[in-house]
C-alpha positions in Angstrom: 85.0 -34.2 -43.7 86.8 -31.3 -45.0 90.4 -31.4 -46.4 92.2 -30.0 -43.3 90.8 -32.7 -41.2 91.9 -35.3 -43.6 95.5 -33.8 -43.7 95.8 -33.6 -40.0 94.6 -37.2 -39.7 97.2 -38.3 -42.3 99.9 -36.5 -40.6 98.8 -37.9 -37.2 98.9 -41.6 -38.5 102.2 -40.7 -40.4 103.9 -39.6 -37.1 102.3 -42.6 -35.2 103.5 -45.3 -37.8 106.8 -43.7 -38.0 107.3 -43.9 -34.3 106.0 -47.4 -34.0 107.5 -49.0 -36.9 111.5 -48.6 -35.8 110.5 -49.5 -32.2 108.9 -52.9 -33.6 112.0 -53.4 -35.6 114.4 -52.5 -32.8 112.3 -55.0 -30.5 112.8 -57.7 -33.1 116.3 -57.3 -33.4 116.8 -57.4 -29.7 114.6 -60.5 -29.3 116.6 -62.1 -32.2 120.0 -61.4 -30.5 118.7 -62.7 -27.3 117.5 -66.0 -28.9 120.6 -66.7 -31.1 122.8 -67.8 -28.0 120.1 -70.1 -26.9 119.6 -71.7 -30.1 
């Protein structure tokens, strides 16, 4: 594996995690808000 392939993979995973993490936090916040009135 040469360096450019490693850099491309790193960029791909950085973008992927940057997109996934905020949506997970958003979903957690929404579910917390929805369960608060029921608790």
